[in-house]
C-alpha angles and dihedrals in degrees: 000000000000134000139200117204129189113192116197129198090213130036092218121092122195088233091055110056096166126065094250096037093100091069094059091037096058096038088056090044092051091048092051100044108022125115126195089260093073112096105182146358127203132181123198130179143171112261140146094287096050092044088068086077092057092126090073096055118119122173114183092160115032143241096072115221111260098177141011136202117200127192123178132194143157087224112077093189091056089057091046089056092048089047090062091049093045097048090064095065101037119114121255097265113047144110127238119191134182110207150172105250128218128175112184095168129035144152136201112282133198114235113240094007126111110254111239117257123007137304114233109208118193129181125184147153120241124250103283093237094059123098119222089256092052093050091052091049096047097040110030095033113024099029100041098075089044093055093047093048097046102042136056096238123150096183125034120184125179123196116192103198113235096174136005104219098176135005135008113358113244132173101214143014122199129195122193125173113218129190117254092252089064092066093086104008126085092194093054093043095051096041095246108113111172093002115095094177091053088048091056092047094048094048092048092048092050093048095048093046095048090049090062094070114004123092095214090201087072099041119124119182124184135160121225140173111252130214123183101217104186149331125217097213 
């Protein structure tokens, strides 16, 4: 599976003057440009709900992401065609990335409805000494079960960047959906409610695992509110 991600430094588009204008905008865009190859479309943006998780923000390389558009497909060439169309209407400062897409953890979502909790979006470069194969082994294989076991995530999406089409070059983008309680609670975030010892173990395990492949000097972390807009199936 492949993914196309557009990362915006502002949630407002000139074509969407109202707060909910993005929904109609992207639904219309999808209807105009979609092919049968597109499997899903998601929009996420910073708002009052997601800002409750401000404590988790980390911005090594500004600007911080304020919104995200996600398209997925089994057809890489279909996303490449959509990327060319999308790039023409993106704001001046943005990122556009074509990726290999993995989703080791998911739950049923309601189309057009805000997903409960917040979406943690992380982008980073790998440690410079790692080969591409080592990054994939340490992140996609070794780290994945650690992240799922030590955090309270309900959705876990991994984007291994194949090409940076616009913006700052990154190697990987991660999306994890957290419950609302995790916004200001370490115990809820790290899946250790009522168990301080488990909290310590989970935090240590995550830190040790991430240190095996992430260049922390390049790490950006932001929380957004996520809406699944449509599927083409």
